[in-house]
N, CA, C and O atoms as CSV, one atom per row, in Angstrom:
chain,resi,resn,atom,element,x,y,z
A,1,ILE,N,N,1.428,5.513,21.301
A,1,ILE,CA,C,0.285,4.874,20.648
A,1,ILE,C,C,-0.439,5.871,19.744
A,1,ILE,O,O,-0.910,5.517,18.663
A,2,VAL,N,N,-0.518,7.101,20.196
A,2,VAL,CA,C,-1.193,8.134,19.405
A,2,VAL,C,C,-0.449,8.365,18.093
A,2,VAL,O,O,-1.062,8.452,17.029
A,3,GLU,N,N,0.880,8.464,18.179
A,3,GLU,CA,C,1.673,8.663,16.957
A,3,GLU,C,C,1.513,7.494,16.008
A,3,GLU,O,O,1.439,7.688,14.794
A,4,GLU,N,N,1.457,6.282,16.542
A,4,GLU,CA,C,1.293,5.089,15.711
A,4,GLU,C,C,-0.052,5.132,14.976
A,4,GLU,O,O,-0.122,4.819,13.787
A,5,LYS,N,N,-1.105,5.515,15.678
A,5,LYS,CA,C,-2.426,5.607,15.054
A,5,LYS,C,C,-2.434,6.683,13.971
A,5,LYS,O,O,-3.041,6.504,12.915
A,6,GLN,N,N,-1.764,7.795,14.236
A,6,GLN,CA,C,-1.692,8.864,13.243
A,6,GLN,C,C,-0.962,8.386,11.996
A,6,GLN,O,O,-1.368,8.691,10.874
A,7,THR,N,N,0.117,7.635,12.198
A,7,THR,CA,C,0.878,7.111,11.061
A,7,THR,C,C,0.035,6.131,10.252
A,7,THR,O,O,0.053,6.170,9.022
A,8,VAL,N,N,-0.695,5.262,10.923
A,8,VAL,CA,C,-1.568,4.309,10.233
A,8,VAL,C,C,-2.625,5.057,9.424
A,8,VAL,O,O,-2.908,4.696,8.282
A,9,ASN,N,N,-3.199,6.085,10.010
A,9,ASN,CA,C,-4.198,6.883,9.289
A,9,ASN,C,C,-3.590,7.576,8.078
A,9,ASN,O,O,-4.223,7.658,7.026
A,10,MET,N,N,-2.365,8.075,8.222
A,10,MET,CA,C,-1.680,8.716,7.099
A,10,MET,C,C,-1.441,7.713,5.980
A,10,MET,O,O,-1.634,8.033,4.807
A,11,VAL,N,N,-1.023,6.499,6.333
A,11,VAL,CA,C,-0.773,5.461,5.323
A,11,VAL,C,C,-2.069,5.131,4.583
A,11,VAL,O,O,-2.066,4.981,3.361
A,12,LYS,N,N,-3.158,5.020,5.309
A,12,LYS,CA,C,-4.442,4.731,4.664
A,12,LYS,C,C,-4.848,5.851,3.707
A,12,LYS,O,O,-5.331,5.584,2.607
A,13,LYS,N,N,-4.654,7.093,4.120
A,13,LYS,CA,C,-4.973,8.228,3.243
A,13,LYS,C,C,-4.077,8.233,2.006
A,13,LYS,O,O,-4.538,8.503,0.897
A,14,LEU,N,N,-2.804,7.935,2.205
A,14,LEU,CA,C,-1.879,7.904,1.069
A,14,LEU,C,C,-2.223,6.764,0.124
A,14,LEU,O,O,-2.076,6.906,-1.090
A,15,ALA,N,N,-2.674,5.647,0.652
A,15,ALA,CA,C,-3.069,4.514,-0.194
A,15,ALA,C,C,-4.210,4.916,-1.125
A,15,ALA,O,O,-4.293,4.445,-2.259
A,16,ASP,N,N,-5.079,5.783,-0.640
A,16,ASP,CA,C,-6.208,6.243,-1.468
A,16,ASP,C,C,-5.753,7.052,-2.677
A,16,ASP,O,O,-6.502,7.187,-3.645
A,17,THR,N,N,-4.543,7.589,-2.635
A,17,THR,CA,C,-4.053,8.416,-3.746
A,17,THR,C,C,-3.305,7.595,-4.804
A,17,THR,O,O,-2.940,8.126,-5.853
A,18,LEU,N,N,-3.081,6.326,-4.540
A,18,LEU,CA,C,-2.334,5.477,-5.470
A,18,LEU,C,C,-3.164,5.133,-6.704
A,18,LEU,O,O,-4.393,5.186,-6.672
A,19,PRO,N,N,-2.471,4.776,-7.803
A,19,PRO,CA,C,-3.206,4.237,-8.957
A,19,PRO,C,C,-4.011,3.007,-8.513
A,19,PRO,O,O,-3.604,2.297,-7.594
A,20,GLU,N,N,-5.119,2.767,-9.147
A,20,GLU,CA,C,-6.088,1.763,-8.702
A,20,GLU,C,C,-5.489,0.369,-8.470
A,20,GLU,O,O,-5.773,-0.257,-7.449
A,21,LYS,N,N,-4.668,-0.123,-9.404
A,21,LYS,CA,C,-4.108,-1.472,-9.245
A,21,LYS,C,C,-3.141,-1.541,-8.064
A,21,LYS,O,O,-3.126,-2.526,-7.326
A,22,GLN,N,N,-2.338,-0.497,-7.888
A,22,GLN,CA,C,-1.424,-0.447,-6.748
A,22,GLN,C,C,-2.206,-0.392,-5.444
A,22,GLN,O,O,-1.891,-1.095,-4.484
A,23,LYS,N,N,-3.212,0.438,-5.425
A,23,LYS,CA,C,-4.040,0.588,-4.230
A,23,LYS,C,C,-4.692,-0.743,-3.854
A,23,LYS,O,O,-4.649,-1.155,-2.695
A,24,ALA,N,N,-5.285,-1.402,-4.824
A,24,ALA,CA,C,-5.961,-2.677,-4.561
A,24,ALA,C,C,-4.985,-3.724,-4.032
A,24,ALA,O,O,-5.265,-4.395,-3.038
A,25,ALA,N,N,-3.849,-3.862,-4.691
A,25,ALA,CA,C,-2.863,-4.854,-4.267
A,25,ALA,C,C,-2.331,-4.534,-2.875
A,25,ALA,O,O,-2.182,-5.430,-2.044
A,26,PHE,N,N,-2.046,-3.261,-2.618
A,26,PHE,CA,C,-1.526,-2.832,-1.322
A,26,PHE,C,C,-2.526,-3.130,-0.207
A,26,PHE,O,O,-2.156,-3.679,0.831
A,27,ILE,N,N,-3.771,-2.773,-0.416
A,27,ILE,CA,C,-4.799,-2.995,0.601
A,27,ILE,C,C,-5.013,-4.485,0.847
A,27,ILE,O,O,-5.115,-4.925,1.992
A,28,LEU,N,N,-5.079,-5.250,-0.227
A,28,LEU,CA,C,-5.264,-6.694,-0.063
A,28,LEU,C,C,-4.114,-7.320,0.726
A,28,LEU,O,O,-4.331,-8.214,1.543
A,29,ARG,N,N,-2.902,-6.851,0.482
A,29,ARG,CA,C,-1.727,-7.421,1.150
A,29,ARG,C,C,-1.532,-6.869,2.560
A,29,ARG,O,O,-1.462,-7.629,3.526
A,30,GLU,N,N,-1.448,-5.569,2.671
A,30,GLU,CA,C,-1.033,-4.952,3.933
A,30,GLU,C,C,-2.163,-4.781,4.944
A,30,GLU,O,O,-1.918,-4.804,6.150
A,31,ILE,N,N,-3.379,-4.612,4.478
A,31,ILE,CA,C,-4.480,-4.386,5.402
A,31,ILE,C,C,-5.306,-5.656,5.610
A,31,ILE,O,O,-5.705,-5.985,6.727
A,32,GLN,N,N,-5.550,-6.356,4.506
A,32,GLN,CA,C,-6.390,-7.544,4.619
A,32,GLN,C,C,-5.590,-8.838,4.785
A,32,GLN,O,O,-6.158,-9.872,5.136
A,33,GLY,N,N,-4.283,-8.790,4.538
A,33,GLY,CA,C,-3.421,-9.934,4.831
A,33,GLY,C,C,-3.426,-11.081,3.833
A,33,GLY,O,O,-3.043,-12.198,4.180
A,34,TYR,N,N,-3.847,-10.829,2.614
A,34,TYR,CA,C,-3.838,-11.885,1.603
A,34,TYR,C,C,-2.410,-12.175,1.137
A,34,TYR,O,O,-1.538,-11.309,1.197
A,35,SER,N,N,-2.188,-13.399,0.674
A,35,SER,CA,C,-0.886,-13.768,0.114
A,35,SER,C,C,-0.784,-13.231,-1.309
A,35,SER,O,O,-1.784,-12.837,-1.909
A,36,TYR,N,N,0.432,-13.219,-1.840
A,36,TYR,CA,C,0.626,-12.773,-3.214
A,36,TYR,C,C,-0.182,-13.634,-4.186
A,36,TYR,O,O,-0.778,-13.119,-5.132
A,37,LEU,N,N,-0.196,-14.931,-3.950
A,37,LEU,CA,C,-0.937,-15.840,-4.825
A,37,LEU,C,C,-2.433,-15.541,-4.772
A,37,LEU,O,O,-3.099,-15.509,-5.807
A,38,GLU,N,N,-2.956,-15.323,-3.576
A,38,GLU,CA,C,-4.380,-14.997,-3.446
A,38,GLU,C,C,-4.712,-13.688,-4.153
A,38,GLU,O,O,-5.741,-13.578,-4.820
A,39,ILE,N,N,-3.839,-12.701,-4.004
A,39,ILE,CA,C,-4.061,-11.409,-4.667
A,39,ILE,C,C,-4.034,-11.574,-6.178
A,39,ILE,O,O,-4.836,-10.976,-6.896
A,40,SER,N,N,-3.102,-12.393,-6.649
A,40,SER,CA,C,-3.005,-12.679,-8.076
A,40,SER,C,C,-4.317,-13.248,-8.603
A,40,SER,O,O,-4.794,-12.857,-9.668
A,41,GLU,N,N,-4.888,-14.168,-7.851
A,41,GLU,CA,C,-6.148,-14.782,-8.260
A,41,GLU,C,C,-7.311,-13.795,-8.174
A,41,GLU,O,O,-8.157,-13.749,-9.067
A,42,ILE,N,N,-7.353,-13.008,-7.103
A,42,ILE,CA,C,-8.438,-12.043,-6.916
A,42,ILE,C,C,-8.422,-10.990,-8.021
A,42,ILE,O,O,-9.458,-10.645,-8.589
A,43,MET,N,N,-7.209,-10.484,-8.316
A,43,MET,CA,C,-7.084,-9.404,-9.298
A,43,MET,C,C,-6.965,-9.924,-10.728
A,43,MET,O,O,-7.023,-9.152,-11.685
A,44,ASP,N,N,-6.798,-11.237,-10.865
A,44,ASP,CA,C,-6.653,-11.876,-12.173
A,44,ASP,C,C,-5.481,-11.285,-12.968
A,44,ASP,O,O,-5.609,-10.920,-14.137
A,45,VAL,N,N,-4.323,-11.206,-12.274
A,45,VAL,CA,C,-3.077,-10.740,-12.894
A,45,VAL,C,C,-1.957,-11.686,-12.473
A,45,VAL,O,O,-2.077,-12.373,-11.458
A,46,PRO,N,N,-0.868,-11.729,-13.242
A,46,PRO,CA,C,0.256,-12.587,-12.864
A,46,PRO,C,C,0.828,-12.164,-11.509
A,46,PRO,O,O,0.777,-10.991,-11.137
A,47,ILE,N,N,1.367,-13.134,-10.788
A,47,ILE,CA,C,1.912,-12.869,-9.462
A,47,ILE,C,C,3.044,-11.838,-9.502
A,47,ILE,O,O,3.202,-11.046,-8.573
A,48,ASN,N,N,3.828,-11.854,-10.580
A,48,ASN,CA,C,4.901,-10.851,-10.701
A,48,ASN,C,C,4.329,-9.436,-10.766
A,48,ASN,O,O,4.922,-8.504,-10.224
A,49,GLN,N,N,3.195,-9.271,-11.418
A,49,GLN,CA,C,2.558,-7.954,-11.484
A,49,GLN,C,C,2.056,-7.524,-10.111
A,49,GLN,O,O,2.113,-6.343,-9.766
A,50,VAL,N,N,1.568,-8.478,-9.333
A,50,VAL,CA,C,1.137,-8.184,-7.963
A,50,VAL,C,C,2.328,-7.652,-7.170
A,50,VAL,O,O,2.218,-6.644,-6.473
A,51,LYS,N,N,3.458,-8.332,-7.281
A,51,LYS,CA,C,4.659,-7.922,-6.545
A,51,LYS,C,C,5.120,-6.527,-6.964
A,51,LYS,O,O,5.509,-5.717,-6.123
A,52,VAL,N,N,5.074,-6.257,-8.255
A,52,VAL,CA,C,5.473,-4.939,-8.766
A,52,VAL,C,C,4.534,-3.860,-8.230
A,52,VAL,O,O,4.984,-2.807,-7.776
A,53,ASN,N,N,3.229,-4.125,-8.284
A,53,ASN,CA,C,2.257,-3.143,-7.795
A,53,ASN,C,C,2.446,-2.855,-6.308
A,53,ASN,O,O,2.379,-1.702,-5.884
A,54,ILE,N,N,2.679,-3.895,-5.520
A,54,ILE,CA,C,2.870,-3.708,-4.083
A,54,ILE,C,C,4.176,-2.971,-3.817
A,54,ILE,O,O,4.226,-2.088,-2.961
A,55,HIS,N,N,5.217,-3.321,-4.533
A,55,HIS,CA,C,6.503,-2.638,-4.354
A,55,HIS,C,C,6.365,-1.143,-4.664
A,55,HIS,O,O,6.833,-0.298,-3.901
A,56,ARG,N,N,5.732,-0.834,-5.769
A,56,ARG,CA,C,5.559,0.574,-6.156
A,56,ARG,C,C,4.682,1.321,-5.154
A,56,ARG,O,O,4.947,2.478,-4.828
A,57,ALA,N,N,3.652,0.661,-4.675
A,57,ALA,CA,C,2.769,1.282,-3.685
A,57,ALA,C,C,3.536,1.577,-2.402
A,57,ALA,O,O,3.444,2.676,-1.856
A,58,ARG,N,N,4.289,0.598,-1.926
A,58,ARG,CA,C,5.075,0.795,-0.701
A,58,ARG,C,C,6.078,1.930,-0.868
A,58,ARG,O,O,6.252,2.758,0.026
A,59,LYS,N,N,6.732,1.957,-2.021
A,59,LYS,CA,C,7.733,2.990,-2.280
A,59,LYS,C,C,7.085,4.379,-2.286
A,59,LYS,O,O,7.603,5.306,-1.663
A,60,SER,N,N,5.970,4.522,-2.977
A,60,SER,CA,C,5.270,5.807,-3.047
A,60,SER,C,C,4.809,6.264,-1.669
A,60,SER,O,O,4.971,7.426,-1.297
A,61,ILE,N,N,4.235,5.332,-0.925
A,61,ILE,CA,C,3.741,5.674,0.412
A,61,ILE,C,C,4.900,6.048,1.326
A,61,ILE,O,O,4.807,7.013,2.085
A,62,LYS,N,N,5.981,5.299,1.259
A,62,LYS,CA,C,7.146,5.585,2.093
A,62,LYS,C,C,7.706,6.969,1.800
A,62,LYS,O,O,7.994,7.736,2.719
A,63,GLU,N,N,7.859,7.286,0.518
A,63,GLU,CA,C,8.411,8.587,0.134
A,63,GLU,C,C,7.509,9.732,0.603
A,63,GLU,O,O,7.993,10.729,1.138
A,64,GLU,N,N,6.216,9.585,0.402
A,64,GLU,CA,C,5.285,10.645,0.796
A,64,GLU,C,C,5.202,10.759,2.316
A,64,GLU,O,O,5.104,11.862,2.855
A,65,LEU,N,N,5.242,9.646,2.988
A,65,LEU,CA,C,5.206,9.647,4.454
A,65,LEU,C,C,6.441,10.348,5.020
A,65,LEU,O,O,6.346,11.120,5.974
A,66,GLN,N,N,7.578,10.073,4.433
A,66,GLN,CA,C,8.813,10.732,4.884
A,66,GLN,C,C,8.727,12.244,4.686
A,66,GLN,O,O,9.166,13.012,5.542
A,67,LYS,N,N,8.159,12.669,3.556
A,67,LYS,CA,C,7.985,14.100,3.302
A,67,LYS,C,C,7.090,14.723,4.366
A,67,LYS,O,O,7.422,15.758,4.942
A,68,GLN,N,N,5.962,14.086,4.619
A,68,GLN,CA,C,5.009,14.642,5.561
A,68,GLN,C,C,5.558,14.658,6.980
A,68,GLN,O,O,5.333,15.618,7.717
A,69,LEU,N,N,6.264,13.626,7.367
A,69,LEU,CA,C,6.814,13.561,8.715
A,69,LEU,C,C,7.957,14.541,8.909
A,69,LEU,O,O,8.182,15.019,10.021
A,70,SER,N,N,8.677,14.844,7.848
A,70,SER,CA,C,9.780,15.801,7.973
A,70,SER,C,C,9.271,17.238,8.114
A,70,SER,O,O,9.985,18.104,8.619
A,71,TYR,N,N,8.038,17.490,7.668
A,71,TYR,CA,C,7.452,18.820,7.802
A,71,TYR,C,C,6.904,19.065,9.199
A,71,TYR,O,O,6.752,20.212,9.619
A,72,GLU,N,N,6.610,17.999,9.910
A,72,GLU,CA,C,5.994,18.141,11.252
A,72,GLU,C,C,7.010,18.390,12.322
A,72,GLU,O,O,6.653,18.531,13.491
């Protein structure tokens, strides 16, 4: 459970380093649980752009998380 909490905290910190649109879309989807359509409406961008932003955010976070975990 401790490792899981540490990983969640790391993901939140990494989300803060993302470009603003990626960060917003990622937080709305992964933390707040909004649908792609809802995020599209909230951010006033096409749904495809929401998907791209979330994909890029997930990829960046995954890559950085893997780097950090491999150092520990």
